[in-house]
C-alpha positions in Angstrom: 87.0 -10.9 79.5 89.0 -13.6 76.9 87.5 -13.7 73.6 88.6 -14.2 70.0 87.7 -12.7 66.9 88.0 -13.7 63.1 88.1 -11.3 60.4 87.2 -13.4 57.5 86.8 -11.8 54.2 83.2 -13.5 54.0 82.0 -13.6 57.8 83.4 -12.0 60.7 83.0 -14.3 63.7 83.3 -13.7 67.6 83.5 -16.0 70.4 83.6 -15.9 74.3 82.3 -17.5 77.2 79.2 -16.0 78.6 79.9 -13.7 81.8 76.4 -14.8 83.4 77.4 -18.7 82.5 80.9 -19.5 81.9 80.3 -22.9 80.4 78.6 -21.5 78.0 79.8 -19.8 74.8 78.8 -16.9 72.9 78.8 -16.8 69.4 78.0 -14.1 67.0 78.4 -14.1 63.2 78.2 -10.7 60.7 78.6 -10.9 57.0 81.4 -9.0 56.0 79.4 -7.1 53.4 77.4 -4.4 53.0 74.5 -3.3 50.4 74.5 0.3 48.8 70.7 1.8 48.2 69.8 4.7 46.6 69.2 7.6 49.0 65.9 8.5 48.1 62.3 9.0 49.8 61.0 5.8 48.5 64.0 3.7 49.7 63.9 5.1 53.1 60.5 4.8 53.6 60.2 1.2 52.2 63.1 0.7 54.8 61.7 2.0 57.7 58.1 0.6 57.1 60.0 -2.9 57.2 62.1 -2.0 60.0 65.3 -3.0 58.2 68.0 -0.5 60.0 70.4 1.1 57.6 72.7 4.4 57.6 72.9 7.4 55.5 76.4 8.1 54.0 76.3 11.1 51.4 74.0 10.4 48.7 73.5 6.5 49.3 71.6 4.3 52.3 74.0 1.2 53.4 72.6 -1.8 54.9 74.6 -4.2 56.4 74.5 -7.6 58.4 71.4 -10.1 58.3 69.6 -7.1 57.2 71.0 -7.4 53.8 68.8 -10.7 52.6 65.6 -8.2 53.1 67.2 -5.1 51.4 69.4 -6.3 48.4 66.5 -6.5 46.0 66.3 -2.9 46.3 69.9 -2.5 44.9 71.2 -3.1 41.6 74.5 -3.2 42.5 76.4 -6.6 44.2 77.4 -6.6 48.2 80.6 -4.9 48.7 83.0 -6.5 50.9 84.4 -4.9 53.8 87.9 -6.8 52.7 88.2 -6.2 49.1 90.9 -8.9 48.4 91.2 -9.9 51.6 92.4 -6.2 52.9 91.4 -3.2 55.1 90.2 -0.8 52.4 92.2 2.4 52.4 89.7 4.4 50.2 86.3 3.2 51.5 85.4 5.4 54.9 82.2 3.9 55.1 83.8 -0.1 54.9 86.6 1.1 57.9 83.5 2.9 59.9 81.5 -0.2 59.5 84.2 -2.5 60.8 84.2 -0.1 64.3 80.7 -0.4 64.1 80.8 -4.5 64.0 83.3 -4.7 66.6 81.5 -3.0 69.2 78.4 -4.6 68.2 79.5 -8.1 68.9 82.3 -7.7 71.7 81.3 -6.7 75.1 84.1 -3.8 76.4 87.2 -4.9 77.9 87.5 -3.3 81.3 91.4 -4.0 82.1 94.9 -5.6 81.5 93.7 -9.3 82.0 91.2 -8.8 79.0 92.5 -10.7 75.9 91.4 -11.1 72.4 92.9 -13.0 70.0 92.4 -12.1 66.6 92.6 -13.8 62.8 93.6 -11.3 60.2 92.4 -11.7 56.8 94.9 -11.6 53.9 98.4 -12.5 53.7 100.5 -12.3 57.0 104.0 -11.7 54.9 105.4 -8.6 56.5 104.1 -6.7 53.9 103.3 -3.0 53.9 99.5 -4.0 53.1 99.7 -6.6 55.9 101.2 -4.1 58.5 98.4 -1.9 57.7 95.9 -4.9 58.2 97.2 -5.6 61.5 97.7 -2.1 63.0 94.3 -1.3 62.0 92.3 -4.5 63.3 94.3 -4.2 66.3 93.6 -0.6 66.8 89.6 -1.3 66.8 90.4 -4.0 69.4 92.5 -1.9 72.2 90.1 0.8 71.8 87.5 -1.8 72.4 89.7 -2.3 75.8 91.4 -5.8 75.0 95.0 -6.3 74.5 95.8 -8.4 71.7 97.7 -11.3 70.1 97.4 -13.1 66.5 97.2 -16.3 65.1 97.2 -17.7 61.9 93.8 -19.4 60.6 95.6 -22.7 59.7 97.2 -22.8 62.8 93.9 -22.0 64.9 92.0 -25.2 63.0 94.9 -27.5 64.4 94.3 -26.2 67.9 90.4 -26.3 67.3 90.6 -29.9 65.8 93.8 -31.5 66.6 93.1 -33.1 70.0 92.5 -36.8 68.4 95.9 -36.7 66.7 97.7 -35.0 69.7 97.9 -31.5 67.7 100.1 -33.2 65.0 99.2 -33.0 61.4 98.2 -30.4 58.6 95.2 -28.1 58.8 93.7 -26.6 55.5 91.6 -23.7 55.7 89.9 -22.2 52.6 88.4 -18.9 53.0 87.0 -16.2 50.7 90.1 -14.9 49.4 93.2 -16.9 51.2 94.2 -20.5 51.5 96.1 -21.1 55.2 98.3 -24.1 55.4 100.1 -25.2 58.6 101.9 -28.3 59.2 102.2 -28.7 63.2 104.0 -31.1 65.7 102.2 -31.5 69.1 100.6 -27.9 68.8 103.5 -26.3 67.4 103.9 -24.7 64.1 106.7 -26.4 61.9 105.6 -24.5 58.7 103.1 -22.3 57.4 102.0 -20.6 54.3 99.1 -18.6 53.1 98.1 -18.7 49.2 96.2 -15.7 47.6 93.7 -17.8 46.5 90.6 -18.8 48.0 86.6 -19.4 47.2 85.9 -16.1 45.7 88.2 -16.7 42.9 86.3 -19.7 41.9 82.9 -18.0 42.2 84.2 -15.2 40.2 85.6 -17.5 37.5 81.8 -19.5 37.8 80.2 -16.0 37.2 82.4 -14.9 34.4 82.1 -18.5 32.9 78.3 -18.4 33.1 77.7 -14.7 32.4 75.8 -14.1 35.8 75.9 -10.6 35.9 74.2 -7.5 37.3 74.1 -3.9 36.1 73.6 -0.4 37.6 71.6 2.5 36.5 74.6 3.5 34.2 74.7 0.1 32.5 78.1 -1.0 34.4 78.2 -4.8 34.8 79.4 -6.5 37.8 79.9 -10.4 38.2 77.0 -11.5 40.5 79.3 -13.9 43.1 76.4 -13.8 45.6 74.4 -15.7 43.4 77.2 -18.2 42.7 77.4 -18.9 46.3 73.6 -19.6 46.7 73.8 -22.2 43.8 76.5 -23.9 45.5 74.9 -24.1 49.0 72.0 -25.3 47.1 69.9 -22.3 47.7 68.9 -21.0 44.3 69.6 -21.6 40.8 70.3 -18.5 39.1 70.9 -19.9 35.3 69.7 -23.1 33.9 73.4 -23.7 31.9 74.9 -23.3 35.3 72.4 -25.9 37.0 73.5 -28.1 34.0 77.1 -27.5 33.7 78.2 -25.9 36.7 79.1 -28.8 38.9 81.9 -30.2 36.3 83.2 -26.2 35.9 83.4 -26.2 39.7 85.6 -29.8 40.2 87.9 -28.2 37.4 88.4 -24.8 39.3 88.9 -26.9 42.5 91.6 -28.6 40.9 93.7 -25.8 40.3 93.2 -24.6 44.0 94.1 -28.3 45.3 97.2 -28.3 43.0 98.4 -25.6 45.0 97.4 -26.8 48.1 98.9 -30.2 47.3 102.2 -28.6 45.9 102.2 -26.7 48.9 101.9 -29.2 51.3 105.1 -31.8 49.8 107.1 -28.8 50.1 106.5 -28.1 53.8 107.2 -31.9 54.6 110.8 -31.9 52.9 111.5 -28.1 54.3 110.8 -29.4 58.3 113.3 -30.8 60.4 114.8 -33.9 59.2 113.4 -35.7 62.0 109.7 -35.0 61.0 110.6 -35.6 57.2 112.4 -38.9 57.3 109.9 -40.4 59.9 107.3 -42.8 59.2 104.7 -40.8 60.8 101.6 -40.5 58.7 99.8 -37.2 59.3 96.0 -36.2 59.5 94.8 -33.1 57.1 92.4 -31.3 58.9 89.8 -29.0 56.9 87.7 -25.8 57.5 86.7 -22.8 56.1 83.6 -22.7 53.9 85.4 -22.9 50.9 86.0 -27.0 51.7 81.9 -27.3 51.7 81.6 -28.8 48.1 80.8 -32.4 47.9 83.5 -34.8 47.7 86.4 -32.0 48.9 88.2 -34.7 51.0 88.4 -37.1 48.1 89.5 -34.1 45.4 92.2 -33.2 47.8 93.2 -36.8 48.5 93.6 -37.4 44.6 96.1 -34.4 44.5 98.3 -35.6 47.1 98.4 -38.8 45.8 99.4 -37.1 42.6 102.6 -35.5 44.6 103.6 -39.2 45.9 102.4 -38.2 49.6 99.8 -41.0 49.9 102.2 -42.8 52.1 102.4 -39.8 54.4 98.7 -39.0 54.7 96.6 -40.9 57.7 93.3 -39.2 56.7 91.7 -36.3 54.9 88.5 -35.3 56.6 86.4 -32.1 58.1 86.7 -31.3 61.6 83.6 -30.4 63.2 81.7 -27.4 62.3 84.5 -26.2 59.9 82.9 -22.8 59.4 83.4 -22.3 63.1 86.7 -23.9 63.2 89.3 -20.8 63.1 87.3 -18.5 66.0 87.3 -21.8 68.1 90.8 -22.1 67.6 91.4 -18.2 68.3 89.3 -18.9 71.7 91.6 -21.6 72.8 94.7 -19.9 72.2 93.2 -17.1 74.3 92.7 -19.2 77.2 96.0 -20.8 76.9 97.7 -17.4 77.2 95.4 -16.1 79.8 96.3 -19.1 81.8 100.2 -18.5 81.3 99.6 -14.8 82.1 98.1 -16.0 85.4 101.1 -18.3 86.0 103.5 -15.8 85.4 102.1 -13.6 87.4 101.5 -15.8 90.4 105.1 -17.0 90.1 
């Protein structure tokens, strides 16, 4: 089995070829969050009557996956992330157990050394202790499932998924929930890559704070209502009239902060890579992916920031790749199949 799994801070996605029909791909997407409900008889009875799956954890009921949409109204608490700040939680045993349950539910078991899974790890890949713990824990989950593993960064995977028209040369930018991943590649080889610790969740939190979108638990403690902001951004719900009237203006200002960091990083990358690349007349395409890039006019907003940094003569185009939300996991599967083919060639030799 050859597969890829993208452990995103908002969604966990797995992709592999259908064993019964290898020409077709199977994709699973699970929210990287869960909802906690009070462990009471009325709550249990209601969940059972509506056939909503749940788990019992100490004095709470836990609902995850797509069932959260049907159960969230029963809770005063906001959704709890499986990867707070983009990291595997050290002090949240239910979240760690849920990650194992999700992996077992979306990935078929491996059955030999030829089973390979490429994974994309959330958070920064900066050799820090936290990053090492993230990688170790998620690697272990996949190895327990019977796979050998290798890793790739989100922006590098996006370049593989969408760079065929440019011979896999150019920039790729992936704005996720907690981080922004940027890569400059040439003919499929990463020349420079960086992960910024800012993403769509920072924007959502600032919007919720500015427009006072909150939820309160039974003890009166308040929490920012990020889920309602996300629904508003997708056009699914308007939780606050002031947000409906003034949210778009505030949203553009917040994105300007993020894109200023993105443009500055891209400019620095171009000056730091090999002189033959930096001094050439090549214009680079910029490939966009990730849920954080799906707001209106995003390519134009980034283009303006790149122009402000004097990069307009080095950029060919700024555009989303096809299906930007699944770009990362698709790039991971491409790498898995390339690695598998190379392994088979070495074995044959």
